[in-house]
C-alpha positions as CSV (number, residue, x, y, z in Angstrom):
1,X,50.9,-80.5,20.1
2,X,53.9,-81.1,20.4
3,X,55.1,-82.1,16.9
4,X,53.1,-78.9,15.5
5,X,55.6,-77.1,18.4
6,X,58.9,-78.8,17.2
7,X,58.1,-77.9,13.6
8,X,57.6,-74.0,14.6
9,X,61.0,-73.9,16.6
10,X,62.5,-75.7,13.7
11,X,61.6,-72.6,11.1
12,X,61.4,-70.0,13.8
13,X,65.6,-71.0,14.9
14,X,66.2,-69.9,11.6
15,X,64.2,-66.8,10.6
16,X,64.6,-65.1,14.2
17,X,61.2,-65.9,15.2
18,X,59.6,-66.7,19.1
19,X,55.9,-68.3,18.8
20,X,53.6,-68.0,21.1
21,X,50.6,-70.1,21.8
22,X,47.0,-68.4,22.8
23,X,43.8,-70.1,23.3
24,X,42.0,-67.1,21.2
25,X,42.2,-68.4,17.6
26,X,40.9,-64.7,16.7
27,X,43.8,-63.1,18.3
28,X,46.5,-65.7,17.0
29,X,48.5,-65.8,13.4
30,X,48.2,-69.4,12.7
31,X,45.5,-71.9,13.4
32,X,45.8,-75.6,12.4
33,X,42.6,-77.5,12.2
34,X,41.2,-81.0,11.1
35,X,38.3,-80.8,8.6
36,X,36.3,-83.2,6.2
37,X,35.1,-82.3,2.7
38,X,34.0,-78.7,1.8
39,X,34.8,-76.6,5.0
40,X,34.2,-72.9,4.1
41,X,37.3,-72.1,2.3
42,X,36.6,-72.9,-1.1
43,X,39.6,-75.5,-0.5
44,X,37.2,-78.8,0.0
45,X,39.5,-81.8,0.9
46,X,39.0,-85.2,-1.0
47,X,38.6,-88.0,1.3
48,X,41.7,-90.5,1.7
49,X,44.5,-89.8,-1.2
50,X,45.4,-87.7,-2.9
51,X,44.9,-84.0,-1.2
52,X,46.4,-84.4,2.0
53,X,46.9,-80.4,3.3
54,X,46.9,-76.9,2.8
55,X,48.3,-73.6,4.1
56,X,47.5,-70.4,3.3
57,X,50.3,-67.8,2.9
58,X,50.5,-64.6,5.0
59,X,48.9,-61.8,4.2
60,X,47.7,-58.4,5.8
61,X,43.9,-58.9,4.3
62,X,43.1,-62.8,4.1
63,X,41.0,-63.9,7.7
64,X,42.8,-67.3,6.8
65,X,46.3,-66.0,6.2
66,X,48.7,-68.1,7.9
67,X,46.2,-70.7,8.7
68,X,46.9,-74.7,8.2
69,X,44.5,-76.8,7.8
70,X,44.4,-80.4,7.5
71,X,42.1,-83.7,5.8
72,X,40.7,-85.5,9.0
73,X,40.1,-88.6,6.5
74,X,43.8,-89.2,6.4
75,X,45.7,-91.9,8.0
76,X,47.8,-89.6,9.8
77,X,50.7,-90.6,12.6
78,X,53.6,-89.5,13.8
79,X,57.1,-91.5,12.6
80,X,54.8,-94.9,10.9
81,X,56.3,-97.6,10.4
82,X,58.4,-98.8,7.3
83,X,55.5,-100.7,5.7
84,X,52.9,-98.9,7.0
85,X,50.7,-96.9,4.7
86,X,50.3,-94.1,6.6
87,X,51.1,-89.8,6.4
88,X,53.9,-88.9,8.7
89,X,52.1,-86.0,10.5
90,X,55.1,-84.3,11.4
91,X,56.6,-84.2,7.8
92,X,53.2,-82.8,6.2
93,X,53.3,-79.9,9.2
94,X,56.6,-79.0,8.5
95,X,56.2,-78.6,5.1
96,X,53.2,-76.8,5.6
97,X,54.0,-74.1,7.8
98,X,56.3,-72.9,5.2
99,X,54.1,-72.0,3.4
100,X,52.4,-70.6,6.0
101,X,55.4,-68.1,7.1
102,X,55.6,-66.9,3.4
103,X,57.9,-69.3,1.5
104,X,57.2,-70.9,-1.6
105,X,58.0,-74.8,-3.6
106,X,61.6,-75.1,-3.9
107,X,62.8,-77.3,-7.1
108,X,65.8,-78.3,-4.4
109,X,65.4,-82.4,-3.3
110,X,66.6,-81.9,-0.7
111,X,63.8,-79.1,0.9
112,X,61.3,-79.9,2.8
113,X,59.7,-77.5,0.5
114,X,60.2,-79.5,-2.4
115,X,56.1,-80.4,-3.8
116,X,56.3,-83.9,-3.2
117,X,56.2,-85.7,0.5
118,X,59.0,-87.7,1.2
119,X,58.3,-89.5,4.3
120,X,59.5,-89.1,7.8
121,X,62.3,-88.1,9.3
122,X,62.6,-85.1,6.4
123,X,64.5,-81.7,7.8
124,X,64.8,-78.4,7.0
125,X,67.7,-78.4,4.1
126,X,70.1,-76.0,3.1
127,X,67.7,-74.3,0.8
128,X,65.2,-73.8,3.4
129,X,67.4,-72.1,5.7
130,X,68.6,-69.7,3.5
131,X,64.9,-69.4,2.4
132,X,64.0,-68.5,5.7
133,X,67.1,-66.2,6.7
134,X,66.5,-64.3,3.8
135,X,62.8,-63.9,4.3
136,X,63.0,-62.3,7.5
137,X,66.6,-61.0,7.6
138,X,65.5,-57.6,6.4
139,X,63.6,-56.7,9.7
140,X,64.8,-54.2,12.0
141,X,65.9,-56.7,14.8
142,X,69.5,-57.9,15.7
143,X,69.8,-61.1,14.0
144,X,72.8,-63.8,13.4
145,X,74.3,-65.5,10.8
146,X,72.6,-68.8,10.4
147,X,74.9,-72.0,11.1
148,X,74.4,-74.3,8.0
149,X,74.9,-77.4,7.0
150,X,77.8,-78.7,4.7
151,X,76.3,-77.8,1.0
152,X,76.9,-80.0,-1.2
153,X,78.0,-80.1,-4.8
154,X,74.3,-80.4,-6.3
155,X,73.1,-77.0,-8.4
156,X,70.6,-74.7,-6.2
157,X,67.8,-72.6,-7.1
158,X,66.5,-70.1,-4.5
159,X,62.7,-70.1,-3.7
160,X,60.7,-67.4,-3.9
161,X,60.0,-65.6,-1.6
162,X,56.7,-63.2,-1.6
163,X,56.5,-60.5,0.3
164,X,53.4,-60.1,3.1
165,X,51.9,-57.5,1.1
166,X,51.4,-58.7,-2.3
167,X,49.9,-62.0,-1.4
168,X,45.9,-61.5,-1.1
169,X,43.6,-64.3,-0.1
170,X,44.7,-66.9,-1.5
171,X,44.2,-70.7,-1.5
172,X,45.8,-73.0,1.2
173,X,48.3,-75.2,0.5
174,X,47.3,-78.8,-0.3
175,X,49.4,-82.1,0.7
176,X,47.9,-85.4,-0.3
177,X,50.0,-88.6,0.1
178,X,50.9,-89.0,-3.7
179,X,52.1,-86.7,-5.7
180,X,51.6,-83.0,-4.0
181,X,52.3,-79.4,-4.7
182,X,51.6,-76.7,-2.1
183,X,50.0,-74.5,-2.1
184,X,51.3,-70.9,-3.0
185,X,48.6,-67.7,-2.5
186,X,45.1,-67.0,-2.9
187,X,44.9,-67.9,-6.8
188,X,45.1,-71.5,-6.4
189,X,45.9,-74.0,-3.6
190,X,49.0,-76.1,-4.3
191,X,48.8,-79.7,-4.0
192,X,51.2,-82.7,-3.5
193,X,51.1,-86.2,-3.7
194,X,53.0,-88.9,-2.6
195,X,53.9,-92.3,-3.9
196,X,54.8,-96.1,-2.6
197,X,58.1,-96.3,-3.4
198,X,61.4,-95.1,-1.6
199,X,61.0,-91.6,-1.6
200,X,57.8,-89.9,-0.9
201,X,56.3,-86.6,-1.5
202,X,54.3,-84.4,0.5
203,X,50.8,-84.3,-1.7
204,X,49.8,-80.8,-2.1
205,X,47.9,-79.2,-5.4
206,X,47.0,-75.8,-6.5
207,X,47.2,-72.6,-4.7
208,X,46.7,-73.6,-1.6
209,X,49.9,-74.3,-0.8
210,X,48.9,-77.0,-2.4
211,X,47.5,-80.5,-1.9
212,X,50.4,-83.4,-1.7
213,X,49.1,-86.7,-3.3
214,X,52.0,-90.1,-3.3
215,X,54.2,-90.5,-6.0
216,X,52.9,-93.7,-6.7
217,X,49.3,-92.1,-7.0
218,X,49.0,-90.4,-11.0
219,X,46.8,-87.2,-10.3
220,X,43.2,-87.1,-11.9
221,X,44.1,-83.9,-13.7
222,X,47.4,-85.0,-15.8
223,X,46.8,-85.8,-19.4
224,X,48.3,-89.2,-20.5
225,X,50.3,-87.5,-23.3
226,X,53.7,-85.6,-22.0
227,X,54.3,-82.1,-21.6
228,X,56.1,-82.5,-25.3
229,X,53.4,-84.2,-26.8
230,X,51.3,-81.3,-26.3
231,X,53.6,-78.4,-25.7
232,X,55.2,-78.7,-28.7
233,X,52.2,-79.0,-31.8
234,X,52.1,-76.4,-33.6
235,X,55.0,-74.1,-32.0
236,X,54.7,-72.0,-34.2
237,X,50.8,-70.4,-33.3
238,X,52.7,-69.2,-30.3
239,X,50.8,-69.6,-26.5
240,X,48.0,-67.6,-25.6
241,X,48.9,-66.1,-22.4
242,X,51.9,-65.8,-19.8
243,X,52.1,-64.4,-16.2
244,X,54.1,-64.5,-13.1
245,X,51.4,-64.6,-10.5
246,X,52.2,-65.1,-6.4
247,X,55.7,-66.3,-7.3
248,X,55.0,-69.0,-9.8
249,X,55.2,-69.0,-13.6
250,X,52.3,-69.7,-15.9
251,X,51.9,-70.4,-19.9
252,X,48.2,-71.3,-21.7
253,X,47.8,-72.3,-25.3
254,X,44.0,-73.4,-26.1
255,X,42.7,-75.4,-23.4
256,X,46.4,-76.8,-21.5
257,X,48.1,-74.4,-18.8
258,X,51.7,-75.0,-18.1
259,X,52.9,-74.4,-14.0
260,X,56.9,-73.8,-13.8
261,X,59.5,-73.2,-11.6
262,X,61.6,-70.9,-14.0
263,X,61.8,-71.5,-17.3
264,X,62.0,-74.1,-18.7
265,X,61.4,-76.4,-15.4
266,X,57.6,-77.6,-15.7
267,X,56.0,-78.7,-12.7
268,X,56.0,-82.7,-12.2
269,X,52.3,-83.8,-13.4
270,X,51.8,-80.1,-16.1
271,X,50.1,-79.0,-18.1
272,X,46.5,-79.9,-17.3
273,X,43.4,-78.3,-19.0
274,X,43.2,-74.2,-17.2
275,X,40.2,-75.0,-16.0
276,X,40.9,-77.9,-14.0
277,X,43.4,-75.1,-12.0
278,X,41.6,-72.2,-12.3
279,X,38.4,-73.9,-11.6
280,X,36.6,-71.2,-11.3
281,X,36.3,-69.5,-14.9
282,X,33.4,-70.8,-16.3
283,X,33.0,-73.2,-19.0
284,X,32.0,-71.1,-21.6
285,X,35.6,-69.6,-21.4
286,X,37.2,-71.9,-23.9
287,X,40.9,-69.8,-24.0
288,X,43.1,-67.7,-21.6
289,X,43.6,-64.3,-24.0
290,X,45.5,-62.8,-21.4
291,X,46.1,-62.9,-17.7
292,X,48.0,-60.5,-15.1
293,X,48.2,-60.2,-11.5
294,X,47.3,-56.9,-10.1
295,X,48.8,-54.4,-8.0
296,X,46.3,-55.2,-5.4
297,X,47.4,-59.0,-6.1
298,X,44.2,-59.9,-7.5
299,X,44.1,-62.0,-10.9
300,X,43.0,-60.2,-14.2
301,X,41.6,-62.7,-17.2
302,X,40.9,-61.7,-20.1
303,X,38.5,-63.5,-22.6
304,X,37.3,-62.3,-25.8
305,X,35.8,-58.9,-24.4
306,X,35.3,-59.7,-21.2
307,X,37.5,-60.0,-18.2
308,X,37.3,-61.9,-14.6
309,X,38.8,-60.6,-11.8
310,X,39.7,-63.1,-9.0
311,X,40.8,-62.4,-5.8
312,X,41.7,-66.2,-5.1
313,X,38.4,-67.0,-3.3
314,X,36.0,-65.3,-6.1
315,X,35.4,-63.3,-8.9
316,X,34.8,-59.5,-7.6
317,X,33.9,-56.5,-9.1
318,X,30.8,-57.8,-10.6
319,X,33.2,-60.0,-13.0
320,X,33.0,-60.6,-15.8
321,X,33.0,-56.9,-16.9
322,X,33.2,-55.4,-20.9
323,X,37.0,-54.9,-21.5
324,X,35.5,-51.5,-22.4
325,X,35.6,-50.2,-19.9
326,X,39.2,-50.2,-19.2
327,X,38.3,-46.5,-21.7
328,X,41.3,-48.0,-24.0
329,X,40.6,-46.0,-27.6
330,X,40.9,-47.2,-31.0
331,X,40.7,-51.0,-29.3
332,X,38.8,-52.9,-31.4
333,X,40.5,-56.2,-31.1
334,X,40.5,-58.7,-28.3
335,X,43.5,-57.7,-25.4
336,X,46.6,-60.2,-26.3
337,X,48.9,-59.1,-23.8
338,X,49.2,-57.7,-20.0
339,X,51.1,-57.0,-16.9
340,X,51.4,-54.7,-14.2
341,X,54.5,-52.7,-13.6
342,X,55.5,-52.0,-10.0
343,X,58.4,-49.6,-11.1
344,X,55.7,-47.5,-13.1
345,X,52.3,-48.2,-11.2
346,X,51.2,-49.0,-14.0
347,X,49.5,-51.8,-16.6
348,X,50.6,-52.2,-20.0
349,X,47.9,-53.9,-22.2
350,X,48.4,-54.8,-25.8
351,X,45.6,-55.4,-28.3
352,X,46.3,-56.0,-32.2
353,X,49.1,-53.0,-33.0
354,X,48.8,-50.9,-30.5
355,X,49.4,-51.0,-26.7
356,X,48.2,-48.7,-23.8
357,X,49.1,-47.6,-20.6
358,X,46.8,-47.7,-17.5
359,X,46.7,-46.4,-14.0
360,X,44.8,-49.0,-12.2
361,X,43.7,-46.4,-9.4
362,X,42.5,-43.6,-11.5
363,X,41.1,-46.2,-13.9
364,X,42.1,-43.9,-16.7
365,X,45.2,-44.9,-19.5
366,X,47.8,-42.6,-19.8
367,X,47.6,-39.4,-21.6
368,X,49.9,-40.2,-25.3
369,X,48.2,-43.5,-25.3
370,X,47.7,-46.2,-27.6
371,X,50.9,-46.5,-29.9
372,X,51.9,-48.8,-32.1
373,X,54.3,-51.0,-30.7
374,X,56.8,-51.6,-33.3
375,X,56.9,-47.7,-33.7
376,X,57.8,-47.1,-30.0
377,X,59.7,-50.4,-29.4
378,X,62.6,-50.7,-31.3
379,X,62.6,-54.7,-32.3
380,X,59.6,-55.7,-31.0
381,X,57.0,-57.9,-33.3
382,X,53.9,-55.4,-34.2
383,X,51.7,-57.6,-32.5
384,X,52.2,-60.1,-29.6
385,X,50.6,-63.3,-28.5
386,X,51.4,-62.6,-24.9
387,X,54.0,-60.8,-22.8
388,X,54.4,-61.6,-19.2
389,X,56.9,-59.8,-15.7
390,X,58.8,-61.6,-13.5
391,X,59.7,-61.5,-10.0
392,X,62.6,-59.3,-11.1
393,X,61.3,-57.1,-13.1
394,X,62.5,-58.5,-16.3
395,X,59.3,-58.0,-19.3
396,X,59.5,-60.7,-22.0
397,X,57.6,-60.2,-25.0
398,X,56.1,-63.4,-26.9
399,X,54.8,-63.6,-30.6
400,X,54.8,-67.1,-32.5
401,X,58.2,-69.5,-31.3
402,X,60.2,-66.0,-30.0
403,X,60.6,-64.2,-27.8
404,X,62.3,-61.0,-26.6
405,X,63.2,-59.0,-23.4
406,X,61.5,-55.8,-23.3
407,X,63.6,-52.6,-21.7
408,X,60.6,-50.3,-20.8
409,X,63.0,-48.0,-20.1
410,X,64.8,-47.6,-23.6
411,X,61.3,-49.1,-24.9
412,X,63.9,-51.4,-26.7
413,X,63.0,-55.3,-27.5
414,X,66.1,-58.0,-27.7
415,X,65.1,-61.1,-29.8
416,X,66.2,-64.1,-27.3
417,X,65.2,-67.2,-28.7
418,X,62.5,-70.2,-28.7
419,X,59.2,-70.0,-26.8
420,X,58.8,-73.8,-26.6
421,X,62.5,-74.9,-26.7
422,X,64.0,-72.3,-23.9
423,X,60.2,-72.3,-22.2
424,X,58.7,-75.3,-22.3
425,X,61.5,-77.8,-22.9
426,X,60.5,-78.7,-26.5
């Protein structure tokens, strides 16, 4: 289809990529298809409105890697008229292909990877061009500097560029005609929506590359209360969990989940109840005590004395399992926090006043652990509410309304400020 070729060429130009059409879908890297309702990928479409499409990030193991799915019930058109209530296929396919090639959402308003559908005639922005160049610039082939359009004075936040190896089977990126968010990897589909205003956003939602929705159509999952109303209640009690998953920040407190592009920048429509986002978690899970992304990109959830391992489609490895299987000696309480350190190839697990280093490969605790948090991490509180490691390897510890930066080499923690003010913008 001509519009798909145009979109491929638009991205390929700045990524030094060449695409070849093949007739056998088993031999192609990216397959396109129109589907209705439940179509076998765990991310069913919802009919007209809301979710428009979704795409899967590149992955070495995901059989759907790179594929793009469109909701066949939508009113798709090429270059629809100004007063037509139709979805512009050209814009949506351009956005979804960005996810197929490894790009996550961008907060830049002029980016095609912005999670909101802006209607027809939308092209790659400065942010998108730099993203493609950076993502594929490390390849061992001669590359030319990209010819960039004039850059305006608005602030620029570079998007997340996931590496192919770190994306396990993930959900697709979805796009609805109102406000939408796109999907990131196999964990959750990204969703977007569109609104009947001068500017429309692509529809997308959770970890598919999201579903997009129209701006004028509120998400069913959006609580009536504002982020501030919910997030700022009882800040001294602290958050329950925090994690950097597939390129995005997530924070939970009680039944609520916030999705952030970075500290202090909460995605539109959040918080939502975490069961809305992680819909396969059983209803018996009342709170997420801790969660982290494992070395193989699977997500681990802790609740009480059990844990679940999620590969983006399903819970695996006979989940749920007892946390006693981690072999954490002297652990009498629940898991308070956990994160995987790529630099050390070890997982840190915090419970009560102790912490362990765990080898995911050998399934053993590192010799000499557990250790007391306050004795071995200078400046840290004796107990934690949560911890996370970001894409740059910076580790954050959370307790009450305070957070620290943890230097895993020097074993020191530097007190930084308010969790609810700096992270959740209260």
